[in-house]
N, C-alpha and C positions, 0 to 999 in steps of 0.2 A: 665306776669306770673312770679312768684317767681322762682328764680334759673336760669333764662335765662342769657345768656352770651353775652356781646356786642362784636362788631368787635375788633379784636386784641387779644382775648383770645386764648389759645392753642386749636387746633382742637381736637375733640373727637376721641377716638380710633375707627377705622373703624370696628365695629361689622358687621352689614349689613348696606350698604349705606342707609341713610334715604331717603324715597321717599317723594315727595311733592305733596299734593293734594289741589284742589280748593274746599273749604268747605263753602264758602259764596260769594255772588256777589252783588254789587250795581252798577247799570248802569243808567245813564241819557243821552239821546241823542235826536237828531231830530226825532227819531222813537218812542220815549216814554220813560217811566221809568219802570225799572224792567225786569226780565227775560221773563215773560209771554208776555208783550207787545212787547219786542224785537223779540222773537221767532215768534209771529204772523205776525209782519211786514216783517220779512225775508221770511216766507212762502208765503206771498202775493206778494212779490217783490215790496213792497211799497217804494216810493221815498220821502225822507224827505227834499227836497230842495225847497226853496221859496225865494222871494225877501227879503232883509234885513229889519227888523223892529226895531231892538234893539236900534239903534241910527240913527239920521238923517244924510243923506249924500246928496251932491249936484247933484248927477247923476240923470238924468231924469228918468231912469229905474234902480233902485238899482240891483246890481248883486245878483244872487241866492246864498244863503248860507244855511248851515245846522244849524239852530237856534233851541235851546230848547224852544219851545213855551210854554207860560203860566207859566214860572218859574221866580220867583222874589227873589232876595237876601234879606235876613232878616237883619234888622238893618243897621249898617254901613259896613258890610262885603262886599268886592268886589265879583263880580259874580263867578270868578273861585273858591274862597274859599267856597262860598255857594254851588256850584255844588259838590265840593269834599266832603263837610260835609254831604250832602244828600246821596251821594253814600256810604260814610262810614257807616252811620246809617243803610242803607239797607244791606250792606255786613255783618254787625255784629249782625243783628237781630237774637236773639236766641243763640248767642255765649256765652260760659262760660268764662267771664272775658275779659279784653282788650288784644290786640295783644302785643307781646313782642317788636315789632319794626314797624315803618311805613316807607315805601319807595315809593316815588311818582315821576313820571315824570311830570315836569311843565315847560312851556316856557313863558306864558304871565303873570302869577302871578296876581298882582293887576293892570295891565296896563290899563284896561278900566276905573277904578276909577281914576288912576293917570292922564290919558288924560283929564278927566273932571275937575280935580283940576287945571291942568296947563292951561286949556282953560279959567278958571276963574281968573287966575293970581296968584294962591297960590304958594309961594316959601319958605315955612318953613316946618319943619318935621311933624307937627301934621296932616296935611291933608293926608299924605301918609304912615301911619304906616304899611300898608299891601301891599306895592308895591313889595317887594322881592318875587321871585319865592319860596324861602324857607319858606316864611311865610305861604304858603298854607299847606305844610307838617306839620309845627309846630302847626298850628291851628287845623288840624285834630288830631295830636298826643295828644294835650292838651284835646280836646273834648272827645276822647275815653279813656283817662287815660293811655296812653302808658307809661310804665316805662323805656323804652330803647331808642335806636337810632331813630332819625327822619331824614332820608336821602333824599336829593332832587337831581334827575338826570335832567340835561338840555342838551339833545342832539337833540334839535329841534324835528323833526317829528318822531324820533325813541325813544323818551324819555320814553313813557309808557312801551314799550317792553323791553328796557334796564333796567328799574326799576324792572320789573318782573325777569329778568335774575339775577340782583344783589340780589334780595330777595331769589331766588332759591339757590344761593351759600351760603347765610347766613344760610339757613335751612340745606343744605347738610353738612355744616361744624359743625353742632351742636351748633352754637353760639346763636341761638334762636329756639323756638319751634313753633312760629306762627308769621306771618308777614302780615300786611295789605298793599298791594302793588297795583300799577296801575298808572293812570295818569288823569290829569284834565287840561282843558284850556277853557277860554271863548273867544268869539269873541271880537275884539277890533279894533280900527282904525289902529294900527300898522300892524296887519296881514291882515285886509280887504283891505286897500290901498296898503300895501307893496307887497302882491302877485300880485295884479293887475298891479303894476308898473313894474313887471317883464314880463308882458304880458303872464301870464300863468294861467289866470282865464277864464273859458269857460262861456260866457254869457248865454248859454242855459243849463248850469249845466254839471257837470263832466260826461264824456262818456269814461270810461276806456277801453283801447285797441280797440277803434273804429277808423276806418280809417278817420273819420271826426272830431276826438277829437281836442279840442283847449285849454284844460287846466283843472285845478282843480276847486273845489268849497270849499271855506274856511268854516269851521264848528266849533262847540264847543261841549263840553260834558264832562262826567266824568265816569270812570269805575274803581272801586276798588275791588280787589279780596282778600279774606281771605285765605291765604296759610298756611297749616299745614304740619309738618313733621311727618311721621308715617311709620311703617313697612308695614302696609296694609291699604287699603282704609277705611277711617272712614265712618260711616253710612251717606248716603246722599251726599257723595262727587260727585261733578259735573264732574270732570275730573282730570287727573294727568298732572302736568307740568313736562314733561320728560327731557327737555333739552333746551339749548339756545346757540346761536352763535353770536359773535360780530366781526365786521371788520370795516376798513376804506378804502374808495376808494383812499384817498390821491391824488386826481385828480383836484378838482375845488371847490371853495367856495359854489356854488349852483347847479352845474350840475353833474350828475352821470358819472362814467366812461362809455363811449359809449358801451363797450362790457359787462357791468355788472360785472366787475372783483370783486368789493367789495361785491356785492350781492351774487355772486357765492361762495366766500370765507365764508361769514356768514352762508349760507345754509349748506355748507360742515361742518363747525364747529358745527352747531346745531345738525346735524345728528350724528356726531361722539360723541358729548356730550350725546346724548340720547341712544347711542349704537344701532343705527338703520341704515338701508341702504335705498337708494332712493326708491327701490322697495316696501318698507313697508309703504310708504306714500299714503294715500287714497284720500287726497284732499289738495290743496294749497290755502290758503287765501292770495291772491296777495296784494302787496302794492298798485299797480294800481291807481295812482292819476288822470290819464287822461291827463297828459302833454305829449308832443311829445317825449321828451328825456327820461323821467323816464320810461314810458311804453316800449319804445324800449329797453332800457338797461335791464329792468327786464325780458322782453320776451326772450331775448337772453340768459340771465343767467339761467332761468328756463329750457329752451330748452337744454342747455349744461349740466345742472346738472342732468337731467333725461335722458340723452343720446338720445334726440330726441323723447322720448315717455313720455311726462309728464302726470300725473294723472289729473283728473278733477280739474279745477282751476277757480277762479273768484275773482273779486274785489268787495267789498261792499261800496266803496266810492261813487258810483253812488246813493246809498241809504242814507248813513250817511253824505256825504261830508267828508272833511279831517279835523279832529279835532285836528291836530298837536300833542301835547304831549299826549293827551287822545287817539289818534287813535290806537296805538299799544295795549293798554289795552282794548279798546272797541272791537278790532278785536280778542284779546285773548278770550274774552267772546263769540264772534261769533263762534270761533273755538270750544269752549267747548259746546256751544249749538248745533253746527253741529254734534258733537259726540253723545250728548244725544238724539237729536231729529231725528238722521239719515237724516240730511238735508244738501244738497249742495246748498248754497245761489246762486241766479242768479246774473250775471254780469249786473245789471240794468244800463241802459243808453248806454251801448255798444251794439248797434243793428246791426252794420255792421263791423265784425271783420277785422282788418287790416292784410292782408296776409303777410306783411313784418315783422310781429312781431314773427313769428314762434310759435304762441300760439293762440288757439281758446278757449276762456273762455266759461263756461256754461252760456247760454243766459238767462235761466229762472230757478227758484228754482225747485229742484226735490229731491225725496227721494232716499236714498242709505245708506246701512250699512257702517259706517266708524269706523275705529279703531284708526287711527293716522292721525293727521293734522299738516301741516307746515304753519306757519303764518309769513309773511314778513313785516318788517317795515324799511323804509330807510329815512334818513333825510339830511338836509343841511350839508355841510362839508364832505359828503360821509360817515356819521355815520350810520352803518347798524346793525340791530338787528333782529334775527330770532328766533322764539320759536317753540318748538315741544310739542304738547299736545296729550294725548292718553286717551282711555277709562280707567276708574279707576281699572278695573279688570284685566288688562294686566299683563304680567310677569314683575317683577322689572327690572330696568336698572342695568348695571354692577357696581361693587364696584369701587370707585375711590380712589387712594391713597391720603392721606392728603398732602398739600403743606408744604414745609419747612417754619419755622418761621423766620421772619426778612429779611432785605434787606441790602446788602453791598452798601455803598455809593461810587460809582466810580468817580463821578464828581459832583460839586455843584457850584451854582452861585446865587448872589443876586444883585438887583438894589435898591438903596435907595437914599434919598436926598443927601447923602455923595458921591455917585458914585457907582462903581462896587464893587465886593466882596473885593478886596484888599483895596480899599479906605475906605470901610465901616469898615473892621476889624481894619485898622489903626486908624480910628477915635475913635473906641471903646477902643483901647489900650491907647489912650490919654485921655479917659474919656469924649469924645465929643459925642453928640447925632447924629443920622443919619437922623434926620427929614428933611423935605423939598421935593422939586419936582425937579427931574433931568431934564434938558432940553431934548426935544424930540429927537434931533439929537444924543444925547449920549446913547439913549436906544438901538440902533442898530449900534453902531459905527464900529463894525467889520463885518458887513454884506454889500453886494453890494447894492447900492441904488435901483436897479431894483427889488430886492427881497422884498422890503418893500413898493413898489409903491402902492399908494391909501390906505395904512393902516393908521389907526388912533392910538391913544395912547396905548390902552390896547393890541391890536394885535402886535404892535411894541415891547412893553415891553415883551410880552410872547415869541415872536420869538427871541428877544435878549437874554433873560434868557436861553432859550433852547439851543441856539448856544453856549453860554458861558459854560454851564454845560457839554455839550457834548464835547467841546474842551478840558476841563480839564480831562474828562474821557478817552480820547484817541480814537483811531480808532474804528469804529463800530457805526452803526446807531441804533436808538431805534426801537423796534418792536411795541410798543404801547405808547399812550400818555394819561395820566390822569391829568386833570386840575381842580383846585378849584378856584372859583371866587365868591365873595359875591354879586356883583352887575352887573357883565357882562360889556358889552361895552357901557358905559354911553355916550360917545361922539357921537357915531352913533345913539343911541336912541334919544338923545336930538335933534340932527340936523335933524333927520327924522321928528319928531313931530313939531319942529319950522318951518321947510319949509312947512309942510302940513298945519299948521294953517295960515301961512303967505299968502298962496295961496288960502285961504278959502276952503281948503280940495280938491283942484283940482289937485295939483301936489304932487307927492311923489317920494323920491329919491331911486331908486333901489339899488344903491351902499350902501347907509346908511342902507337900510333894510337888505340886506344880511349880513352886518357887525354887525347888532344889536343883533343877536342871541347870547346867552351865549357861545355856543360852537364854534363860529367863530374863536377865537384865537387858540384854540386847533386844529381846522381843518387846519389853516394856518401852524402850527408847523408840523402836520403830513404830509402835502403836501410837505413842504420844505425838510423834511428828509425822505420822502417816508416810513412812518411808517404805515403799512397796517393792524396791529392788532387792538385790541379794542381802541377806541378813546372816552373817557368818560369825560364829564364835570360835576362836582358836584358843587352845589351852596348851601352853608349852612351858609351864613353870616360870622361871625367872626371865624367859625370853618370849613370853606370850604377846607382848606388844609388838615385838619385831615380827612374830609370825602373823599377827593380824594385819600389819602393814604390808607384808609380802602377799597375803591373800587378797587384800584390797587392790594391790597393783596388778595381780594376775587376773582377777575376776571382774575388774571394772573396764568397760569399753571406753573408747576414745571420747565418746559423747556422754559419759556417765553423769556429768553435772557435778553438783556438790555431794560429797560423801562424808561420812563421819567415821573416824578411826579412834578408838579409845581403849584403855586398859585400866583395870582397877582390881584391887583385892582388899577384903575386909580382915580386920583383926578379930578373931574369935577367941574367947578366953580359954577354951579347951582345945579345939581342933587345930588352931594355927600352930601351937607348940608341938602338938602330936605329929602333924604332917610336915611342917616346914622346919628343918633343922636350923636354918638361919634365924628364924624368929626365936627359936629357943635360946640362941646365943646373944640376943639383943637385950640390953639392959633397959631400953626404953621402947616398950611395945608401940608399934606404929601401923598405920594403914593409909591408903589414899589411892589416887589415880590421876590420869590425865586424858584429855580428849582434844582432838584436832579436827576442825572442819576443813576439808581439802578439796581442791579442784585440779584437774590436769594442768601441768605447767605450761605457761606461754612465755614468749620472749620478754624479758624485762620485769617479769613478775617475781614476787618473793615474799618471805623466805620460801625456799624450795626444799621439801623433804623427799629424800630418796631412800628406798630400802637398800640393804646391802647384803652382807654375807650371813649365811646360816649354815652351821656345820659342827661336827663334834670337835671339842677342844683338845682332846688328848691324842688324836692321831698324829703321825709324823707330819711335820711341816704345816700344821694347822694354822699357826700364826702367820707363817710366810705366805700361805695361800690367801689369807685375809688381806695382807698387805698388797699382794699382787692384784687382787680384785679391786682395790681402791687406787690403782695407778702406780703402785710401787713407791719406792722412797721419794722420787721426784714428785709424783702426783700428790702424795700426802702432804709434803712440805709446801707445795704450791697452792693446794686447795683448802687446807685446814689451818686455822689459827689456834685452835684449842681442841683438846680431847676430853670427853666426859666418859669416865670408866666406871662401869657397874660391876662390883665384885661382891657377890653374896658372902655373908659372914662364914657360912659353913664351907665355902670353897676359897677362902681368902689366900691360903698359901698357893694354891694352883693359879688363882687369878693374878696374884702379884707377880708370879713367875712369868705368866703370859704377857703381862703389861711390860715387865722388864725386857722380855724378848722383843716385843713390839717396838719399844723405844730404842733398843740396840740395833734392830734391823733398819729403822727409819731415820735414826738420829734426830727424831722430833724434839724441838727445844721449846715449844710453846707451853702454855699452861695445861696441866693435866689435873682434872678434878675427879676425885673418888666420890661420886655423887651419892652413894648409899650412906655415906657418913652424914649426909645432910637429910636424906629422905627417911632414913630408918630402913628396917628390913621387911619388905613385902614384895611379892612377885611382880606387881604392876609398877614398881618404882621407875622403870625405864621410860614409861609414858610420862611421868612427872618430869623426868630429866629432859625429855623431848620438848615439853612445853617451855621449860626454862631455856633450853638451847635456842629455840626459835625467837624468844624474846631478846636474847643476847645478840643473835644475828641481826635483828632489827636495829639494835642499839650500837652494833659494830663493836661490842666489847663486853667483857665479863666484869662483874664487881671485883674491885681490888681485894676486898675482904675474903673472897672465895679463892682468888688466885695466889694469895700470899705475896711474895716479893716479885713474882713474874709480871711482866707487862701484860695488862688485860686486853689491850687493843687487838681486834681481829684484822684490821686493815683490809676490809672487804672480803676476807676469806671466811670459810664456814667453820662449823663445829662437827667433829666426827664423834659419834657415840659408839662405844664398845661395850658389849656384854661379855664378861669373862667367866671362866670356870669350866664345868664339865662340857659346856657347849659354848661356841663362839657365835656372837650375833652382832650385827652392826647396822647403823643407818646414819645418814648425814643430813645436816641442815646447812644450806648455803644461801647467800644473798641472791635475790632475783637477778637473773642474767649471768650468774657465775658459771664458768665452764664445768 
């Protein structure tokens, strides 16, 4: 929609707080396609679990899964992408124009196709162009003609719900008028064998909250919701998304806090966000996976939250199975249907309630008038997301004050091939590049060996970065962690698949599986520093850091205290070249990352980091819109004394053309640094550049060796960072108190 504003723009003046309504839905699940089929299946208490058919496995009796039967991906697209595209088409049927943004939760991405390619021995980029989780979101955004951000949340099983919360905040802040949001995941070997390796799959199908329960049932699906901001309910609105809450257990990589501490915190935050009390909730859609520990923790949390008198509650995972990143979005649709249909879904599969769980779910579907529903989604790493949905005709929620713009950098750290922050800055001062791969023992040199036991490269790097940034910031732990990673934990993913194939699919490594999820490193950081606020991992390829910064800005309240924003990617000897075409073009393999300890800006503080533009780079006037966002020609010349440009090697021709257009539009005459020539090629390079930029803002100048013959002085102005290529991304570092 023309006139939409991307993340990083100033918040709209709070006239009346915009409400957010569900105006279109696309859903594909083991229970069918579309709202009518889903509603009918829920009314009948139908169970969509059956033995796996999607790919062959050596088990004599394949485990039951929630498979979308009769669905085939078109062309060369992986199954997750095809599911998401089908859901998007249904959600936008009859819509007037494309959405202003797309925000999806994804965990598996193109993994199913990647597994097939690797099984055949392919080891070059062409067979896996759609491996990345972010490629699902980008594929949907391109298909629907979205002119704005395409953001990908990867918080394991809470991804879909967290994506909806992120979309909610974009709409509330007036940065966009419509968002297509939700989640999608397909079945694949990684999840099918991985969850079984943890011994948490029930061979008889999930039985949530049953005393005989033995585990979950892995599933697949997609649910995309068209959300619109409006003062009143648009005609045909299915429900209102009233609020959401995020938290982190900060307890264990895979197990929840036994007392449900994080779940309780997320429910409390969601109700406060919606301006409601527990007594106003008519039904709770439980996370309810059917595992021993998860159901126990959730039961205790729900009991405590409602003071021992919970409203009707049930889990639908005995019907759908657990579709991972899609689950939170599918269950948001279930919550909306419950409101529209006056239906409390049955806790199918749970026939004998466990008296030790302090919760007796609704055994069978029944009719009831509902006005407000709470929907729980919890994931690996203790990542919790809770949504509140209400009937569209309810009274509006309270007005929320806009958050302050910008973040003070209290501490910063990077790791590059040259070493830590000091070593990297010294290398740049001498005109030397920071390419290369730092030895693994140097990533966490200042942490006790016990704290990094069993961690592989990306998790070690992330924890080392966090510790160094917080050490520079001084006393005080972070309340929240926001991480960006283009590819996630490649070492664990590779090792899991290699061991699986070496054993003819009979053996799977539980340790590698738990570590393979994108949000595992951020979960490790949160646990180490006991950061119990939001724990969000964004994966957006070369723009993952900028997406993490945008998420932090949107999801952190005014009183958030200190937060941690970081991005990192590892160099893997096989996968990096297979998946990232820029790495394949780099003569000096490199990896690294950066972390910043941030606090909401206050007058006179600095340096100040501000998120900027996010949008497709190939649309008409893309560069011009970025320039306008940053104050136009005059604003850029007045505010910035240098530009750091990130141009991925595989997109160098496009990026150089965009940079030339930027310089032509602005007449910018200050230093322009192509920072990837110094960092090397990896997705998290922009986080490293941000650490360098804040150091140069503090010193009010860039090293002459980096600037060439240009004057390196900033003269009190800031540094503008540009990510160029298929997508455009920006953020800015300015001296404290700068306009």
